[in-house]
VOFISE-538748 format. One record per residue: residue number from 1; chain; x, y, z of N, C-alpha, C, CB in turn. Coordinates in steps of 0.02 Angstrom, whole numbers, plus 50000, padded with zeros to 5 digits. Atoms other than C-alpha are relative to their C-alpha. Glycine has a CB too. Layout:
[dofi NUM, "A", [X, Y, Z], [X, Y, Z], [X, Y, Z], [X, Y, Z]],
...
REM end
This chain:
[dofi 1, "A", [49978, 49997, 49931], [46059, 57344, 52179], [50076, 50004, 50003], [49974, 49939, 50040]],
[dofi 2, "A", [49928, 49992, 49994], [46236, 57397, 52232], [50032, 49936, 50024], [50016, 50058, 50048]],
[dofi 3, "A", [49964, 50059, 49979], [46367, 57263, 52255], [50014, 50004, 50075], [50067, 49992, 49962]],
[dofi 4, "A", [49987, 50003, 49929], [46389, 57206, 52434], [50075, 49993, 50012], [49963, 49941, 50032]],
[dofi 5, "A", [49930, 50010, 49980], [46556, 57215, 52523], [50008, 49927, 50022], [50021, 50050, 50056]],
[dofi 6, "A", [49989, 50069, 49978], [46637, 57051, 52572], [49975, 49989, 50071], [50075, 49981, 49995]],
[dofi 7, "A", [50025, 50006, 49931], [46591, 57086, 52754], [49923, 49994, 50000], [50022, 50061, 50041]],
[dofi 8, "A", [50073, 50004, 50005], [46408, 57116, 52708], [49978, 49932, 49973], [49972, 50056, 49955]],
[dofi 9, "A", [50017, 50066, 50027], [46406, 56956, 52605], [50009, 49946, 50053], [50044, 49984, 49938]],
[dofi 10, "A", [49987, 50049, 49948], [46481, 56858, 52749], [49944, 50001, 50052], [50068, 50013, 50034]],
[dofi 11, "A", [50054, 49994, 49950], [46351, 56926, 52872], [49934, 49973, 49973], [49991, 50074, 50021]],
[dofi 12, "A", [50062, 50025, 50030], [46208, 56889, 52752], [50003, 49924, 49996], [49989, 50031, 49930]],
[dofi 13, "A", [49992, 50072, 50005], [46275, 56714, 52722], [49992, 49967, 50068], [50069, 49982, 49970]],
[dofi 14, "A", [50006, 50028, 49932], [46292, 56681, 52910], [49928, 50003, 50025], [50046, 50039, 50049]],
[dofi 15, "A", [50070, 49994, 49978], [46116, 56745, 52943], [49956, 49951, 49963], [49975, 50072, 49989]],
[dofi 16, "A", [50039, 50049, 50040], [46045, 56639, 52801], [50011, 49929, 50026], [50020, 50004, 49925]],
[dofi 17, "A", [49986, 50066, 49971], [46131, 56486, 52876], [49963, 49990, 50066], [50076, 49991, 50010]],
[dofi 18, "A", [50037, 50005, 49937], [46054, 56524, 53046], [49925, 49989, 49986], [50011, 50063, 50043]],
[dofi 19, "A", [50071, 50009, 50018], [45882, 56541, 52965], [49988, 49929, 49975], [49980, 50051, 49946]],
[dofi 20, "A", [50008, 50068, 50027], [45908, 56376, 52872], [50000, 49949, 50056], [50056, 49984, 49950]],
[dofi 21, "A", [49998, 50046, 49944], [45952, 56290, 53035], [49934, 50002, 50039], [50059, 50017, 50047]],
[dofi 22, "A", [50065, 49993, 49967], [45795, 56359, 53118], [49944, 49968, 49959], [49985, 50074, 50013]],
[dofi 23, "A", [50052, 50027, 50044], [45690, 56311, 52967], [50000, 49924, 50002], [50010, 50024, 49929]],
[dofi 24, "A", [49994, 50073, 49997], [45756, 56133, 52981], [49964, 49969, 50059], [50072, 49981, 50002]],
[dofi 25, "A", [50034, 50025, 49940], [45672, 56116, 53151], [49924, 50009, 49997], [50027, 50035, 50061]],
[dofi 26, "A", [50072, 49988, 50006], [45500, 56168, 53088], [49965, 49940, 49969], [49988, 50063, 49957]],
[dofi 27, "A", [50039, 50055, 50027], [45363, 56046, 53043], [49993, 50006, 49924], [49930, 49997, 50032]],
[dofi 28, "A", [50005, 49988, 50072], [45339, 56125, 52871], [50070, 50006, 49970], [49959, 50064, 49986]],
[dofi 29, "A", [49936, 49994, 50035], [45479, 56124, 52741], [50010, 50071, 49974], [50005, 49950, 49943]],
[dofi 30, "A", [49983, 49933, 50022], [45564, 56290, 52707], [50065, 49998, 49961], [50005, 50049, 50060]],
[dofi 31, "A", [49938, 49990, 50037], [45696, 56342, 52582], [50026, 50070, 50017], [49990, 49993, 49922]],
[dofi 32, "A", [49968, 49936, 49987], [45819, 56480, 52628], [50051, 50011, 49944], [50034, 50002, 50071]],
[dofi 33, "A", [49956, 49985, 50056], [45904, 56559, 52476], [50015, 50074, 50000], [49968, 49978, 49933]],
[dofi 34, "A", [49982, 49929, 50004], [45992, 56723, 52439], [50007, 50020, 49927], [50066, 50013, 50039]],
[dofi 35, "A", [49991, 49971, 50066], [45993, 56836, 52288], [50004, 50076, 50007], [49942, 49980, 49952]],
[dofi 36, "A", [49994, 49927, 50002], [46049, 57016, 52258], [49992, 50034, 50068], [49949, 50028, 49954]],
[dofi 37, "A", [50001, 49969, 49934], [46076, 57058, 52441], [49937, 49986, 50040], [50008, 50072, 49993]],
[dofi 38, "A", [50062, 50017, 49965], [45910, 56979, 52494], [50002, 49928, 50022], [49939, 50013, 49954]],
[dofi 39, "A", [50009, 50068, 49977], [45868, 56825, 52594], [49927, 49981, 49985], [50017, 49992, 50077]],
[dofi 40, "A", [50067, 50023, 50019], [45719, 56729, 52524], [49983, 49938, 50041], [49995, 49985, 49924]],
[dofi 41, "A", [50023, 50056, 49959], [45624, 56615, 52643], [49932, 49979, 49972], [49995, 50020, 50076]],
[dofi 42, "A", [50062, 50023, 50030], [45492, 56511, 52556], [49981, 49931, 50027], [50006, 49998, 49924]],
[dofi 43, "A", [50024, 50065, 49979], [45384, 56368, 52618], [49989, 49959, 49937], [49934, 50006, 50043]],
[dofi 44, "A", [50007, 50043, 50058], [45391, 56223, 52497], [49940, 49955, 50008], [50064, 49959, 49989]],
[dofi 45, "A", [50056, 50047, 50002], [45238, 56125, 52449], [49997, 49973, 49929], [49932, 50034, 50021]],
[dofi 46, "A", [49997, 50024, 50069], [45288, 56032, 52291], [49937, 49961, 49982], [50062, 49956, 49991]],
[dofi 47, "A", [50058, 50037, 50025], [45143, 55968, 52187], [50024, 49933, 49973], [49962, 50041, 49945]],
[dofi 48, "A", [49983, 50066, 50027], [45137, 55790, 52121], [50034, 50006, 49932], [49938, 49957, 49994]],
[dofi 49, "A", [49965, 49995, 50064], [45180, 55842, 51941], [50072, 50026, 50008], [49961, 50046, 49953]],
[dofi 50, "A", [49932, 49974, 49988], [45329, 55943, 52005], [50046, 49945, 50025], [49998, 50059, 50050]],
[dofi 51, "A", [49959, 50053, 49971], [45395, 55801, 52111], [50014, 49943, 49952], [49968, 49974, 50061]],
[dofi 52, "A", [49991, 50055, 50048], [45367, 55669, 51976], [50048, 50020, 49945], [49933, 49980, 49971]],
[dofi 53, "A", [49954, 49977, 50052], [45457, 55774, 51845], [50072, 49999, 50026], [49982, 50070, 49976]],
[dofi 54, "A", [49933, 50001, 49970], [45606, 55796, 51962], [50026, 49928, 50006], [49999, 50034, 50070]],
[dofi 55, "A", [49981, 50070, 49991], [45609, 55609, 52001], [50018, 49967, 49933], [49944, 49961, 50034]],
[dofi 56, "A", [49987, 50031, 50066], [45600, 55557, 51817], [50065, 50025, 49970], [49942, 50016, 49952]],
[dofi 57, "A", [49937, 49973, 50025], [45743, 55672, 51769], [50059, 49975, 50040], [49998, 50076, 50000]],
[dofi 58, "A", [49946, 50025, 49957], [45847, 55618, 51918], [50020, 49929, 49981], [49979, 50003, 50074]],
[dofi 59, "A", [49986, 50069, 50019], [45832, 55436, 51868], [50040, 49995, 49936], [49935, 49961, 49993]],
[dofi 60, "A", [49963, 50000, 50063], [45892, 55474, 51692], [50073, 50021, 50010], [49966, 50046, 49949]],
[dofi 61, "A", [49932, 49974, 49989], [46042, 55574, 51752], [50042, 49948, 50037], [49998, 50066, 50040]],
[dofi 62, "A", [49963, 50051, 49962], [46092, 55439, 51878], [50017, 49940, 49955], [49958, 49977, 50060]],
[dofi 63, "A", [49987, 50057, 50043], [46077, 55302, 51746], [50056, 50015, 49950], [49937, 49980, 49962]],
[dofi 64, "A", [49951, 49981, 50051], [46188, 55398, 51624], [50068, 50018, 50029], [49975, 50057, 49958]],
[dofi 65, "A", [49937, 49980, 49969], [46321, 55453, 51749], [50005, 49969, 50070], [50006, 50076, 50004]],
[dofi 66, "A", [49995, 50032, 49934], [46343, 55324, 51889], [50060, 50026, 50040], [50005, 49926, 49991]],
[dofi 67, "A", [49942, 49974, 49964], [46509, 55408, 51932], [49986, 50067, 50033], [50059, 50006, 49953]],
[dofi 68, "A", [50018, 49936, 49971], [46418, 55567, 51982], [49948, 49991, 50055], [49973, 50049, 49946]],
[dofi 69, "A", [50050, 49999, 49947], [46309, 55610, 52131], [49946, 50050, 49980], [50031, 50018, 50069]],
[dofi 70, "A", [50057, 49956, 50015], [46135, 55683, 52100], [49963, 50013, 50065], [49952, 49968, 49946]],
[dofi 71, "A", [50032, 49980, 49937], [46065, 55779, 52248], [49938, 50042, 49985], [50049, 50039, 50045]],
[dofi 72, "A", [50060, 49958, 50008], [45892, 55854, 52267], [49988, 50039, 50064], [49938, 49957, 49982]],
[dofi 73, "A", [50018, 49956, 49944], [45837, 55998, 52379], [50055, 50002, 50053], [49935, 49977, 50032]],
[dofi 74, "A", [49942, 49997, 49956], [46011, 56014, 52454], [50031, 50070, 49995], [50053, 49945, 49981]],
[dofi 75, "A", [49969, 49934, 50000], [46095, 56177, 52506], [50062, 50001, 49956], [50018, 50021, 50071]],
[dofi 76, "A", [49942, 49988, 50042], [46220, 56243, 52380], [50023, 50072, 50012], [49984, 49988, 49923]],
[dofi 77, "A", [49974, 49933, 49986], [46331, 56391, 52424], [50061, 50016, 49959], [50015, 50007, 50073]],
[dofi 78, "A", [49942, 49977, 50037], [46461, 56494, 52336], [50045, 50041, 50046], [49979, 50042, 49939]],
[dofi 79, "A", [49955, 49963, 49956], [46613, 56548, 52437], [50022, 50068, 49972], [50061, 49958, 50014]],
[dofi 80, "A", [49980, 49936, 50030], [46649, 56690, 52313], [49947, 50054, 50006], [50017, 49989, 49927]],
[dofi 81, "A", [50054, 49950, 50000], [46480, 56777, 52305], [49960, 49999, 50065], [49953, 49989, 49942]],
[dofi 82, "A", [50040, 50007, 49939], [46405, 56714, 52469], [49928, 49979, 49987], [50000, 50064, 50037]],
[dofi 83, "A", [50068, 50019, 50017], [46248, 56662, 52375], [49985, 49928, 50022], [49988, 50007, 49925]],
[dofi 84, "A", [50024, 50066, 49979], [46147, 56513, 52438], [49938, 49983, 49960], [49986, 49997, 50077]],
[dofi 85, "A", [50059, 50024, 50037], [46024, 56411, 52334], [49984, 49930, 50022], [50012, 50003, 49923]],
[dofi 86, "A", [50022, 50068, 49986], [45925, 56251, 52355], [49968, 49974, 49935], [49948, 49997, 50060]],
[dofi 87, "A", [50026, 50022, 50065], [45907, 56176, 52179], [49957, 49937, 50006], [50057, 49987, 49952]],
[dofi 88, "A", [50038, 50062, 50003], [45781, 56043, 52134], [50047, 49941, 49990], [49947, 50002, 49942]],
[dofi 89, "A", [49949, 50051, 50011], [45927, 55939, 52067], [50066, 50033, 49986], [49980, 49953, 49941]],
[dofi 90, "A", [49933, 49980, 50019], [46114, 55962, 52058], [50043, 49938, 49991], [50031, 50049, 50052]],
[dofi 91, "A", [49955, 50056, 50015], [46248, 55848, 51988], [50071, 50022, 50018], [49995, 49978, 49926]],
[dofi 92, "A", [49930, 49987, 49983], [46423, 55841, 52062], [50040, 49936, 49991], [50007, 50027, 50073]],
[dofi 93, "A", [49957, 50058, 50005], [46570, 55726, 52034], [50006, 49967, 50069], [50070, 50019, 49972]],
[dofi 94, "A", [49998, 50037, 49936], [46580, 55591, 52168], [50058, 50023, 50044], [50006, 49925, 49986]],
[dofi 95, "A", [49941, 49981, 49959], [46754, 55649, 52222], [49991, 50067, 50034], [50061, 50002, 49956]],
[dofi 96, "A", [50012, 49935, 49968], [46683, 55820, 52268], [49946, 49998, 50053], [49981, 50051, 49947]],
[dofi 97, "A", [50050, 50005, 49947], [46553, 55754, 52388], [50034, 50005, 50068], [49959, 49935, 49994]],
[dofi 98, "A", [49972, 49991, 49932], [46584, 55804, 52569], [49942, 49996, 50049], [50038, 50069, 50006]],
[dofi 99, "A", [50058, 50010, 49956], [46463, 55734, 52697], [50008, 50037, 50067], [49990, 49927, 50013]],
[dofi 100, "A", [49993, 49959, 49939], [46529, 55853, 52831], [49985, 50073, 49986], [50071, 49993, 50027]],
[dofi 101, "A", [50012, 49929, 50018], [46491, 56015, 52736], [49927, 50018, 50011], [50020, 50012, 49926]],
[dofi 102, "A", [50069, 49975, 49993], [46338, 56122, 52772], [49967, 50009, 49933], [50000, 50066, 50038]],
[dofi 103, "A", [50027, 49989, 50067], [46318, 56154, 52586], [50050, 49976, 49948], [49984, 50076, 49989]],
[dofi 104, "A", [49958, 50019, 50056], [46385, 56092, 52421], [50031, 50064, 49971], [49960, 49961, 49945]],
[dofi 105, "A", [49967, 49943, 50031], [46513, 56211, 52345], [49976, 50006, 49928], [50079, 49993, 50003]],
[dofi 106, "A", [50028, 49992, 50068], [46430, 56280, 52188], [50054, 49995, 49946], [49965, 50067, 49994]],
[dofi 107, "A", [49945, 50003, 50049], [46601, 56285, 52103], [50017, 49928, 49981], [50062, 50035, 50027]],
[dofi 108, "A", [49989, 50071, 50015], [46603, 56094, 52108], [49941, 49968, 49962], [50011, 49961, 50065]],
[dofi 109, "A", [50061, 50026, 50031], [46430, 56074, 52029], [50009, 49997, 49924], [49939, 50043, 50018]],
[dofi 110, "A", [49995, 50010, 50073], [46422, 56006, 51850], [49937, 50026, 49965], [50011, 49927, 49984]],
[dofi 111, "A", [50063, 49978, 50030], [46239, 56046, 51817], [49948, 50010, 50055], [49975, 49948, 49948]],
[dofi 112, "A", [50058, 49988, 49957], [46086, 56117, 51904], [49938, 49995, 49957], [50004, 50069, 50037]],
[dofi 113, "A", [50064, 50006, 50036], [45909, 56074, 51852], [49944, 50024, 50047], [49987, 49926, 49977]],
[dofi 114, "A", [50058, 49975, 49962], [45754, 56167, 51911], [49936, 49986, 49962], [50007, 50076, 50015]],
[dofi 115, "A", [50067, 50006, 50028], [45572, 56123, 51880], [49961, 50061, 50026], [49965, 49931, 50021]],
[dofi 116, "A", [50033, 49938, 49982], [45477, 56287, 51878], [49938, 49986, 50042], [49981, 50040, 49937]],
[dofi 117, "A", [50059, 50005, 49957], [45351, 56303, 52018], [49946, 50046, 49974], [50017, 50017, 50074]],
[dofi 118, "A", [50054, 49957, 50023], [45181, 56371, 51972], [49990, 50060, 50046], [49935, 49961, 49993]],
[dofi 119, "A", [50011, 49948, 49951], [45181, 56476, 52131], [50052, 50056, 49998], [49997, 49971, 50069]],
[dofi 120, "A", [49947, 49949, 50001], [45349, 56565, 52115], [50048, 49989, 49941], [50040, 49999, 50067]],
[dofi 121, "A", [49962, 50015, 50060], [45408, 56543, 51936], [50059, 50048, 49989], [49955, 50003, 49940]],
[dofi 122, "A", [49946, 49951, 50013], [45514, 56702, 51934], [50065, 49981, 50036], [49978, 50069, 50023]],
[dofi 123, "A", [49939, 50022, 49965], [45634, 56623, 52059], [50044, 49960, 49953], [49982, 49959, 50062]],
[dofi 124, "A", [49962, 50043, 50045], [45686, 56495, 51929], [50018, 50033, 49934], [49962, 49937, 49987]],
[dofi 125, "A", [49987, 49974, 50067], [45670, 56591, 51766], [50032, 50069, 49999], [49936, 50003, 49962]],
[dofi 126, "A", [49968, 49934, 49998], [45740, 56758, 51825], [50057, 50000, 50051], [49949, 50054, 50016]],
[dofi 127, "A", [49950, 49993, 49947], [45831, 56756, 51993], [50057, 49949, 49993], [49968, 49993, 50068]],
[dofi 128, "A", [49948, 50052, 50004], [45923, 56590, 51975], [50037, 50003, 49934], [49969, 49931, 50009]],
[dofi 129, "A", [49966, 49991, 50065], [45960, 56622, 51791], [50053, 50055, 50006], [49948, 50018, 49945]],
[dofi 130, "A", [49953, 49945, 49988], [46047, 56781, 51851], [50057, 49978, 50047], [49963, 50060, 50030]],
[dofi 131, "A", [49951, 50017, 49948], [46137, 56702, 52001], [50043, 49940, 49984], [49964, 49988, 50064]],
[dofi 132, "A", [49961, 50061, 50010], [46192, 56530, 51943], [50065, 50010, 49961], [49958, 49949, 49964]],
[dofi 133, "A", [49935, 49990, 50034], [46323, 56590, 51816], [50051, 50035, 50045], [49990, 50040, 49937]],
[dofi 134, "A", [49955, 49966, 49953], [46396, 56705, 51950], [50027, 49951, 50052], [49964, 50058, 50035]],
[dofi 135, "A", [49979, 50049, 49950], [46406, 56553, 52065], [50044, 49946, 49970], [49938, 49968, 50032]],
[dofi 136, "A", [49956, 50048, 50032], [46509, 56456, 51939], [49966, 49937, 49975], [50054, 49982, 50046]],
[dofi 137, "A", [50037, 50059, 50025], [46372, 56334, 51885], [50004, 50001, 49923], [49925, 50000, 50025]],
[dofi 138, "A", [49989, 49998, 50072], [46419, 56287, 51705], [49939, 49985, 49957], [50054, 49953, 49982]],
[dofi 139, "A", [50056, 50023, 50040], [46252, 56216, 51651], [49936, 50004, 50043], [50012, 49926, 49976]],
[dofi 140, "A", [50063, 49990, 49963], [46075, 56265, 51704], [49943, 49980, 49954], [49992, 50074, 50024]],
[dofi 141, "A", [50056, 50025, 50038], [45923, 56170, 51642], [49935, 50020, 50035], [50004, 49922, 49990]],
[dofi 142, "A", [50063, 49977, 49973], [45751, 56247, 51668], [49943, 49961, 49967], [49991, 50077, 49991]],
[dofi 143, "A", [50058, 50038, 50024], [45599, 56132, 51650], [49939, 50040, 50021], [49999, 49927, 50028]],
[dofi 144, "A", [50059, 49958, 49985], [45438, 56234, 51637], [49936, 49962, 49980], [50005, 50067, 49962]],
[dofi 145, "A", [50060, 50040, 50014], [45281, 56125, 51653], [49935, 50040, 50000], [49995, 49945, 50049]],
[dofi 146, "A", [50062, 49961, 50000], [45158, 56270, 51656], [49964, 49989, 49934], [50015, 50076, 50010]],
[dofi 147, "A", [50041, 50021, 50057], [45015, 56238, 51536], [50013, 50040, 49936], [49927, 50005, 50018]],
[dofi 148, "A", [49988, 49959, 50059], [45061, 56383, 51419], [50073, 49997, 49978], [49980, 50072, 50013]],
[dofi 149, "A", [49928, 50005, 50016], [45247, 56335, 51414], [50019, 49931, 49976], [50042, 50019, 50061]],
[dofi 150, "A", [49980, 50070, 50014], [45291, 56148, 51422], [50067, 50000, 49962], [49946, 49964, 49958]],
[dofi 151, "A", [49935, 49993, 50032], [45473, 56186, 51383], [50056, 49977, 50046], [50012, 50073, 49980]],
[dofi 152, "A", [49937, 50013, 49964], [45649, 56136, 51434], [50051, 50045, 49967], [50021, 49923, 49997]],
[dofi 153, "A", [49950, 49954, 50027], [45784, 56269, 51413], [50067, 49986, 50032], [49979, 50073, 50011]],
[dofi 154, "A", [49932, 50014, 49977], [45969, 56232, 51426], [50042, 50064, 49994], [50032, 49941, 49960]],
[dofi 155, "A", [49957, 49941, 49998], [46079, 56379, 51478], [50071, 49977, 50015], [49975, 50052, 50055]],
[dofi 156, "A", [49930, 50021, 49992], [46267, 56361, 51461], [50048, 50056, 49981], [50015, 49937, 49959]],
[dofi 157, "A", [49946, 49953, 50018], [46433, 56447, 51426], [49999, 50065, 50041], [49995, 50016, 49927]],
[dofi 158, "A", [49998, 49939, 49960], [46438, 56568, 51573], [50066, 50037, 49989], [49991, 49985, 50075]],
[dofi 159, "A", [49939, 49961, 50008], [46560, 56710, 51543], [49985, 50074, 50013], [50030, 49991, 49930]],
[dofi 160, "A", [50004, 49929, 49984], [46594, 56892, 51582], [49985, 50039, 49936], [50066, 50026, 50032]],
[dofi 161, "A", [50015, 49955, 50055], [46523, 57027, 51469], [49985, 50069, 50028], [49941, 49974, 49957]],
[dofi 162, "A", [50017, 49932, 49976], [46470, 57209, 51478], [49942, 49999, 50049], [49984, 50046, 49940]],
[dofi 163, "A", [50057, 50007, 49954], [46314, 57147, 51570], [50016, 49955, 50059], [49940, 49973, 49962]],
[dofi 164, "A", [49980, 50043, 49944], [46414, 57046, 51698], [50009, 49928, 49978], [49950, 50004, 50056]],
[dofi 165, "A", [49994, 50071, 50016], [46431, 56858, 51708], [49930, 49973, 49986], [50034, 49961, 50059]],
[dofi 166, "A", [50065, 50027, 50022], [46288, 56779, 51611], [50012, 49936, 49960], [49961, 50053, 49958]],
[dofi 167, "A", [49998, 50056, 50047], [46249, 56619, 51518], [49995, 50030, 49930], [49942, 49948, 50014]],
[dofi 168, "A", [49997, 49971, 50067], [46292, 56657, 51337], [49965, 49956, 49948], [50071, 50011, 49979]],
[dofi 169, "A", [50034, 50045, 50047], [46205, 56507, 51258], [49935, 49977, 50031], [50045, 49940, 49981]],
[dofi 170, "A", [50066, 50020, 49977], [46021, 56464, 51271], [49969, 49958, 49944], [49954, 50062, 50017]],
[dofi 171, "A", [50030, 50045, 50049], [45941, 56314, 51183], [49932, 49978, 50027], [50046, 49939, 49985]],
[dofi 172, "A", [50067, 50019, 49978], [45751, 56293, 51197], [49977, 49933, 49969], [49950, 50055, 49983]],
[dofi 173, "A", [50030, 50062, 50023], [45660, 56126, 51182], [49928, 49999, 50023], [50039, 49937, 50027]],
[dofi 174, "A", [50069, 50011, 49979], [45479, 56071, 51196], [49994, 49932, 50034], [49951, 50004, 49939]],
[dofi 175, "A", [50012, 50065, 49970], [45411, 55930, 51303], [49992, 49949, 49944], [49936, 50001, 50046]],
[dofi 176, "A", [50000, 50051, 50051], [45435, 55770, 51204], [50064, 49997, 49961], [49943, 50010, 49954]],
[dofi 177, "A", [49936, 49998, 50035], [45602, 55824, 51129], [50052, 49961, 50039], [50023, 50072, 49989]],
[dofi 178, "A", [49940, 50026, 49967], [45766, 55738, 51166], [50046, 50060, 50012], [50036, 49944, 49957]],
[dofi 179, "A", [49962, 49940, 49980], [45866, 55870, 51261], [50073, 49982, 50009], [49971, 50030, 50065]],
[dofi 180, "A", [49929, 50006, 49989], [46054, 55886, 51252], [50022, 50054, 50048], [50040, 50004, 49933]],
[dofi 181, "A", [49977, 49953, 49948], [46126, 55966, 51409], [50071, 49978, 50019], [49952, 50001, 50063]],
[dofi 182, "A", [49931, 50022, 49987], [46316, 55954, 51411], [50009, 49928, 49978], [50018, 50008, 50074]],
[dofi 183, "A", [49989, 50070, 50018], [46360, 55770, 51416], [49938, 49957, 50011], [50057, 49972, 50040]],
[dofi 184, "A", [50061, 50036, 49986], [46182, 55721, 51463], [49950, 50006, 49942], [49968, 50024, 50064]],
[dofi 185, "A", [50055, 50001, 50047], [46042, 55671, 51345], [49938, 49981, 50040], [50012, 49951, 49939]],
[dofi 186, "A", [50060, 50011, 49959], [45870, 55683, 51426], [49939, 49989, 49956], [49989, 50059, 50046]],
[dofi 187, "A", [50063, 50014, 50034], [45710, 55605, 51362], [49945, 50036, 50038], [49987, 49922, 49995]],
[dofi 188, "A", [50051, 49960, 49965], [45570, 55726, 51403], [49929, 49975, 49985], [50005, 50073, 49980]],
[dofi 189, "A", [50067, 50025, 50018], [45426, 55619, 51337], [49958, 49981, 50061], [50006, 49940, 49954]],
[dofi 190, "A", [50038, 50019, 49940], [45379, 55566, 51514], [49984, 50060, 50045], [50040, 49949, 50040]],
[dofi 191, "A", [50015, 49940, 49959], [45371, 55745, 51582], [49927, 50019, 49993], [50046, 50059, 49980]],
[dofi 192, "A", [50071, 49981, 49999], [45199, 55805, 51631], [49993, 50074, 50013], [49962, 49959, 50054]],
[dofi 193, "A", [50014, 49929, 49988], [45130, 55981, 51622], [49951, 50005, 50059], [49970, 50034, 49936]],
[dofi 194, "A", [50048, 49989, 49947], [45028, 56057, 51761], [49929, 49997, 49971], [50013, 50069, 50035]],
[dofi 195, "A", [50069, 50005, 50025], [44840, 56028, 51747], [49975, 50067, 49971], [49954, 49977, 50056]],
[dofi 196, "A", [50025, 49941, 50036], [44747, 56150, 51633], [49963, 50048, 50045], [49955, 49979, 49944]],
[dofi 197, "A", [50039, 49955, 49957], [44642, 56218, 51776], [50042, 50034, 50054], [49943, 49962, 50033]],
[dofi 198, "A", [49956, 49966, 49951], [44795, 56276, 51877], [50017, 50069, 49975], [50064, 49959, 50012]],
REM end
């Protein structure tokens, strides 16, 4: 897809914010995110394994970095690209928290963690893997509890190359491994995979 002009990015960002505001008034939970000139509107219905995996990882991160703030399902926007995401978890330094902002500035985020949804896995393993390095996120952890995967992959070292800005380092782990993600060490022994019949 062709690069958008700054005016097109601004209009898309403004429209996505209006959609997010409308979605906030609905009974069901919706996520409004942008990627490659598109606005993605998805209804969220997290399963128990998804929510429990997010909660278990959040507790570990908070225990290891009390000086940081760990947010879940919070809008994150990039003023440079105009992209908007709603990560399962993001970690930011306490001094960068702003309770008056509509979204967390992605350039202030230390790490993003996503637990792959069984319903829309490509969002996490393709779209966000493509967008997060462009948004200045230095560390992206993908937890994949699908029955044929059961993996945790740490993506880091975003930099420019002939293929654009991409994560240049990828370290795969299996459920049960001790995962090193930047300054964090995560115990994955308590992570649960999705049931076999899903």
